[in-house]
N, C-alpha and C positions, 0 to 999 in steps of 0.2 A: 148602635149609637156611635157617633164619632167622638173620640177622646183626644183632646189637645191640652198642652200645658201652656198656661199663661203666667208670665212673671212680671213683677214690678222692678223698676230701677229708678234711681234718682237721689237727690241730695236729702240729707236729714231734715226732718220737719217740713217736707214738701207735701205731706198728706197721703203717702202710699197706703198706710194701714187704714186710714179713714176711707180712702177710695174703695179698698177691698170690702170694708164693712158696708159701704153704701151699695155696692154691687151685689153682695151675697148675704148680708145680715150677720156675718161672722166677724168677731173681733179676733184677729190673728195674734195679738199680743197676749200670750198666755202666762208669761212669767210675772211674779210679784214685782220684780225689779223693773220690768218694762212698764207695768201699770204705775209704779211709783214715780219713775223718772220721765214717763211720757215719751220714751223712744224705743224703737225696735232694736233688740240685741240679737235675738235668734231668728231663724227662719220661721215664718208662719204659713199656715196652709188653710185653704178653703176650697169650695167648688161652686161652680156656677153653671146652671142648666139654662139653655136658650132654645128658642124654637128651632125646628128642623132636626130634632134628635141629636142635639149638640151638647157636649159637656166639657167644660174647662176645669182642669185642676189648676188652682192658683197658688203660686209660690210668692209670698211677700218677703222681700229682703230688707236688711237693715241699711240705712243710708249714711250712718256715721262713718268717718274715715277709719276709725279704730276697728270697724267690723267688716271691712272690705273682704277679708278672707271668708267670712260667713256669706257675704253677698255672692262671691264667686261660686261657692258650693251650691247656691240656689239657682244659678243660671243654667247649669247643665241640663240638657233635655228640653229647654224652652222652645216652643213652636212660635210663640208670639210674645213680644214684650210691650208693657205699658211704661213708657218713659214719662215719669211724672215730674212736672216742673211747676212750681208755685207761681201763679200769675203775679203776685206782689214782689217776688224776688228775682225771677228769671233764672238764667243759667248760672249754676254755682259749681264749685270744685268737684263735688261728687257726681254732679250731672255729667261733667266731662269724663271723669274716670269710669263711671258706670257705663257710659256709652261706648268708650274704648273697649272695656271688658266684654260687653255684649258682642261688639263687632269682632274682636279677637276669637271669641268662643263660637263664632259661626251662627249667631242669631241672624236670621234673614229678614224678618218682618216685624213690624211693630206699629203702635199708635202712640202719638204724643198726646199726653193729657195735661192741659193747663188747669191745675187745681186751684182752689180758693177763688173761684171766679167771682164770688159774692163780695170779696174784699177790695175789688178794684173797679174803676170806672171803665166804661166801654172803650174809650179812646186809648186808655192805658193797655187794655187787653189787646187791642189791635197792634199797638207798638210791640208788645211782648211777642205776639204771634209772628210778626215779621222778623224780629230778632232771632227767634227760635228757628224759623224756616231757613234763614240765611246761614245760621250756625250749622244746621244739619245737611246743608247742600252737598257736602263731600262724603257723607256717611251713608250707611245702609238705610237710614230713615229719610233720605232725600225723597221728597214727594209723598211722605207718609201722611195719613190723615192727622189733623190737629183738632182735638175736641176739648172745648172748655167746659168744666164742670164745677159744681159746688157739692161737696160731699155732705155739707151741713144741711142745705136746702133740698138737695136731690136734683137741682137744675142741671141738665145735660147728661144725667145718668142713662136715661133711655136712649138718647142719641149715641152714647158710647156703646151700649149693648147692641144697637142696630149695626154699628160699625164692626163690632166684634163678630157678629153673625155673618156679615158680608165677607170679611176677611177670612173667616174660617173656611168658607167655601173654596178659597184659593190654595189652601194648605193641604198637602197630601198627608194622610195619617201614616205614622211609622209602621214599618213592615213587622209582621208577627211570625214570618216564616224563617227567621234567623234565631240563633241561640239567645236566650234572655240574659240581660245584665241589669242588675238593680244596685246602683250606687247608694250606699246607706247614708242618710242625712240625720236620722234620729235613732236612738236605741233606748228601750225602756222595758219594764216588766209589767205583766198583768197577772194579778193573783189568780191562781188556778190554771194559767195558760203558759206562763214563762216568758221567754225572750220574744220581743216584737221589734222588728226593724221597719223603718219607713223610707221611701225614696220614690223617685220617678223612674219607671221602667223604660230604659233607653231603647230596648229592642226585644223581640220575641214575645213569649208568653210564659208565665209561671203558674203552675197548677198545684192544688192540694195533693200531697203525696209525693211530689217531686223530690228526688235525691239531689241535694245542692251542696255547694262548697263556699266557704267564706275565704276570700282572698284579700290580702296576701298570706294570711296565717295558714291556709289549707285545711281549716277545720271542716269536717264533713258533718252534715246535719240533714234534717228532713223538714219539708214544708207541712206544718200542721194546720194552718188556716190562712186565708187571704181575705183582706177587706179592701174594697175600692170605694172611696168617698163615703166611708162609714158603714157600708153595707157588706155583709158576707157574700163572697162569690167563690165559685169553684176554680175560676181561672182569671188572671189579670193579664191584660195585653199591653203592648208598647204604647207609650204616650199617656199611661194612667198613673196617678198617684196611688201607691199601694202601701198598705200595712201588712207585713208578712210575719206570721207567728212561726218561729223556728223551734223544732224539737231536737234536742241533743247538743245544745250549745248554751253556755251561761252568758247572761247579758254583759258580764264584765269582760268577756273575751271578744266582744264586738264593739267597734267604735266608728264614728263618722269617718268616712274615707275608705272603709272596707267595701267590698263588692260581693253581692250574692250572684253566683253563676252556676250553670249545670256542673255536676260533680265530674272532675277529671278532664274537663275540656280545655281550660286555659292555664297558662303558666304566667306568674308575675315576671316582671323584667326589671333589671337594674340599669338598663341603658336603652335609649331610643334615638333613632335618627329622625330629624324633623326639618320642616321648613319654618324658619323663624323670621317673623316680621318685627323689626325693631322700631318702636314708635319714634316719630320725628320729635315728639314732645319729651323724649327721654333726657335730653339735655347734654349728655356726654357719651363718649364711645364705650362700647361693651367689649372688654378685653377677653382674650383667650384664657380659659381656665377660671373665669370669674364664677363666684358662687351666688346663686339666686334661689328663689322659692318657686317651685312649679306647682300650679293649681290646675287640676283637671277633674271633671266630675265633682265628687265631694271631698277629695283629699288634697293635702298640701304636703310637699316633700322637698327637702333641700336638693339642689342639683348643681352640677358643675358644667360650665359651657365649654365644649370642645369645638373650636372653629376649624373647619377643614382647609379652607383656602386663603386664610388671611389671619393677621395678628389681632385685629380688632374690627368690630362692627360699628359703623357710624350711624347716628340717629337717622331714621328714615330708610335705612338699607334693609335688604332681605337676603338671607343666605341659608344654605344647608348646614345643619349643626347636629352634633351628637350631644345629648344630655345624659350625663352619668349621675345616677340617682343615689342618694345616701342609703336608701332601703328599697326593697322590691315593691312595685305596685303593678296593677293591671292596666296596661294601655294597649289599645288596638289601632290598626291602621285607620286613618281618618279622624281619630279622636282630636278635638281641639284642646288647646291648653293656653294658659296665661302665665307669664313670668313676672314676678315682683321682687323688689329689693327688700333687704332686711331693715336697714336704717339709713336714711329715713325711708319709711314704707311708701313705695310708689309702684305703679304698673309700668313695666319696661316694654313689654311686647307680648307676642304670642304667635300661635300658628297651628300647624296640623302635624300629627304623627304620620310618618311615612313608613318606617320600619321599626316595629316594637321589639325585635330580637336580633339586633345587628352584631356582627363580630366587632372586635376592636379595630377601628379603621386607622390606616396610616394617614397622617396629615398630607394634604395636597395629592391624595390618591385620585387619579383620573377615573379608575374603575368605580370607586365609591360614589363619586359625583355623577357618573353615568347611570349607575343603578338608581340613585335617588331621583334623578331627572326622569327616568322611566317610570318610577313609582308614582311620581307626581303627575306625569302626563296621562297615565291611565291606559296606555297601550298594553293589553294583556300579554300578547306573545313576547314582546320585548321585555316586559317585567319578569316573566317567568324564565326567559332565556338567561337574563342577567342574574337572577336568583340562583339558577342551577350552576352557572359558571362561577359565581362568587363563592359557592360552597366548596370549591377547590377539591381536595382529595377526600373530604369528609362526606360529600354527597348530601342530598336533601330529600326529605320525604314529602309526600303530598300534604300531610298534616302541618309540617313546618311551613310549607308554602302558604297554606291557609292562614296560619297565625301571623306570618310576616307580611303578607300582601293584603289581607282582609278580603280576598276574593273567595268565592264559594269553591268547593271541590269540583263542582261541575264546570265552572268557568276555567279552572286550572287545567282540568283534563282536556278541554277544548283547545287551550293554548299550548299544551304539551304535544298534541297529536302531530302538528307539522314539524315540531322540533325533533320528535322521535323518527318520523319518516325521513327527514333530511340527515339524520345522524348527529345533529347538533347536541342532542341529549340522548343518554343511553340509560335504560333501566337496568339496574344491577341487583336489585332485591325485589322479589315478587310480593312479599307480605311482611311488613308494610312496604308499599312501593317506594323505592329509593332510587334517585337518579344522579348520574354524574354528567358533567359536560364532556364533550368529545376530547378536549385537550387534557383534562384530568384523567380520563380513562386511558389515553395514550401514554401519559406520564407514568401511571401505575403499571401498565404493561411493560414499559421500558425498565422500570425499577425491578420487576420480577424477572425479566429476561436477564438483566445485569446480575441479579443474585444467582440465577441458574448458572450463568457462565463463570462467575467468580467461584462458586462452590466446586464446579467440576475442574476448574483450573487448579484449585487447592487440593482436590481429591481425584487425581487422574485415574485412579484404579476403580472409582465408583462409576456404575452405569448411569446413575442419575441421582437426584436429590429427592428425599421423601416428601410427599405432598404436604404433610403436616408441618414439616420443617420449612418448606418454601412459603406456606401460608402464614407461618409465624413471622415472616420477614416483610409482610405488608406494613406500611407505615402505621404508627399507633393511632393517628387521627382518622384512619380509614377503617371501615367495618370489615371484619374477617369474612363476612358473607359475600364480599366482592370477589373473593378468590375464584369461585367457580366460573362466573362469567368471564373473568380475566384470563383464566387458563384456557377456557373454550376458545376465546378469541386468539390467544397465542397459538393454539393448535391449528386453527383455521388459517392463520397467516404463516404457518410453517416454522414458528419460533420455538415450539416445544412439542413433545410427544408424551402422552399419558400411557403408562404401562402399569396396571394395577395400582400399587401405592407409590410408584415412582414417577417423577417427571424427568424426561430425558431430552437431550438435544438430538433432533433428527439426523441420522447418518453418522453419529459419533459412536465410536466403540472405545471401551476402557482399554488403556494401553499401559505398558510398563517399559522402563529403560533397561539397559543390560544389567545395571547394578541391582535393580528391583527384581529382575528375573533370577539373579543369583540368590537373592534373599528368599524368593519363593521356592526355589529348588531346595534350599537348606531347610525351609519350613516343611516341605513335603517329606524330606529325608528324616527329619526329627520325628514326625508323626508316624512314619513307617517303622522307625526304630522302636518307638514306644508301643506300637501296635495296639493291644487291647487296653493298655493303661498309658496313654500318651502324656507328654509334658503339659503342665498347667500353663495358663497364659503368662504368668509371671516368669516361669521357667523358660518359656519360648522367648520372652523379651531378653532375658539374660543370655541365652544361647545365640540369638541372632543380632544382639547389640542394637535393638530397635525399641522405640517407645510402644506402649500398649496400643495406641491408636494406629501406629504403622503396622503392627502385627495383625490387628483386627482387619485393617484395610486389605492387607495381602490375603489373609485367610478367607475373607468374604469374597474377594475376586476369584480365588481358587475354588470356592464353593460353587459360585455361579458357573464356572467352567467344568465342574464335575471332578476336579482333581483333589478335592477335600470334601469331607462330610461334616456339616455343622450340626452337632448334637444339641448344643445349648449355646447361649450367647457367648460363653467363653470356653467351650469345650469343642475341640475339633478332632476328627479321626481320619486316618487314612481310609479311603473307600474299601480297600481289601479287608481291613480289620472289621469294618461294619458288616461286610458281606459274610465273613466267617462267623461273627456273632449271630447274624440273622439265621444262618443255616442251623446253628446249634439250637436256637430258640424254636424254630419251626419243627425240627426233628423231635424235640421234647414235647411240644404241643400235640403233634400228630400221635405220639406214643401215649401220652397221659390225658390229653384233652384240655388241660389247664396247667397254669404255672403260677407260683407265688414268688415274690421277690427273693426270699431265702433260697428257693429252689433254683432260681435263675443264677444266683451267686454260686450255688453248687456246680451248676453246669458250666459256668464261664470262668469262675475263680476271680471275678471282679470285686473290687471294694465298693462300698455303698456310694462313694463319691461319683463313680461312673455308672454303677448298676441302675439306680433310679432314673437318671437322665436318659439312659439308653432305652429303658422300658417306655418312658414317656415319648421318646423319639419314634419308637416303633408304633406306638399308639397313633401319633400324628401322621405317620406314613401309611395309616390304614391297614397295617399288618395285623395288629391285635386290637382287642377291645377290653377295656378294664371292667371287671365285674366285682365290685367290692375291693378285696385285697388280692384278687386273682386276675390273670389275663387268659383270654381264649383267642383262638384264631378267628379273624373276621371272615365271614363267608363271602364267596364271590370275588 
């Protein structure tokens, strides 16, 4: 069965609700206040089945100017609109505003219904028909069918159904192979079942048992049941009006404007880049940083206008704009929206979301305008290239590209392939796949190369910089996982050399000045003089007149050259002293087979400060093996 959404639009008291009742037999005014006042206040719902396995979900919207915000919530997801104009009154203020809203929100097709046909003469009906046709000539309803009906007598209703059947054949049903999105337009509870939300499924399919999430709150819950047009189903698809019973969430935690989506897939946003079409009827210019109300799907949120390339937008103009939202909402690429003022309440314009997760843009940024132009043009490779480049040193993952472009992962991979082969994009992390632009990659390499040179210039006695130390110097906005590919590329280009846990400069050797050589000679002499109980690090500093860092640098260099033995981080020995202690230890082990720390102290006369580090040093040298509190000689 083909499922489509049919909506009403038009001025108050032009007979929208009566028309729905004549088509379906359902009175969509369900509230007591609506019955008493005779006007629609809330969204109403019904369904209509027509020949050819066709089913329309009908959304009836209020026509009063005070309830335009509710009307906007009902337009989301419409495949076809019935613009209802009373034959006895013709075009009225909300006729105009509803038409503008439908056009801004991307409604493509519709039928004009001249209601109350029975209240006017045929000649008058002809005049109204011509007036309406002329008025709609520049709109999306130019050339649309105009059907005159009487909801009271039923005259014209069958002709309208025939026109709906014909037009339905021209409309492609929404795709169900994308993730589902259900904007919530009603929330209530059912005794014994709990929270129920209703809405028009914009995309995908939702099934009983699905793990879902309520955005923007992030509340996780589970689909307990699904109803489509009043009947229980296991799965509801795109284009259907659904009632979804949610398990694990209280009805007070959900409201109109929330969206039900697959768990963990989407992130709400507080800023979006858009194409904004400012209505010629707006009357005055729209200034940079003006505050407006943004309507999209079923929610409304205050937003601030950030104009990229001008100080104000004139009526009838169109521009790329960033909207900064007062609270996070879910918007995706391609989503239509409407902007309205606060006081007096009026529709200003609308457009389409291009980037739902943009960085803060610099005003008059050529790069930002270029990226948005590519997003609007739909050229896949150019869009992805600019997304990668604009990520700068942070990089961008495939999932982020999906969220920001609205393209499928498959399309993105196809667009990435030539960029990777040409070197315009570089993959720097395998899982999740993260990419950098070639300029950003080169900039990071230059940064690390500069850090390597600076470190070795400041530490001339060091052979290289520790890998972890160099890795920590990657800019904070870059992922530390970029370090491996960057170092590999530096090595390939001859900019660096990996040696175990060090990164060195190819061809460079640690060197010392004559003064430094004198300090090192004095250090060696002090260690020889101390022999089995050498000076401490602090004592060496006092003796040599150097800082702790300088002494350690000298001692580490001498260790690498074999002129000093490093027992522990701050304990150094003359190599001859270590050799002598090793001989004593081996002789005792060969004689007794094992040795304890107290026995080692007996043999060597060492204090505990040196004895334990030396035993651990011989363990690390693979001379001995520790067995409990004893050491034995390592075999082989």
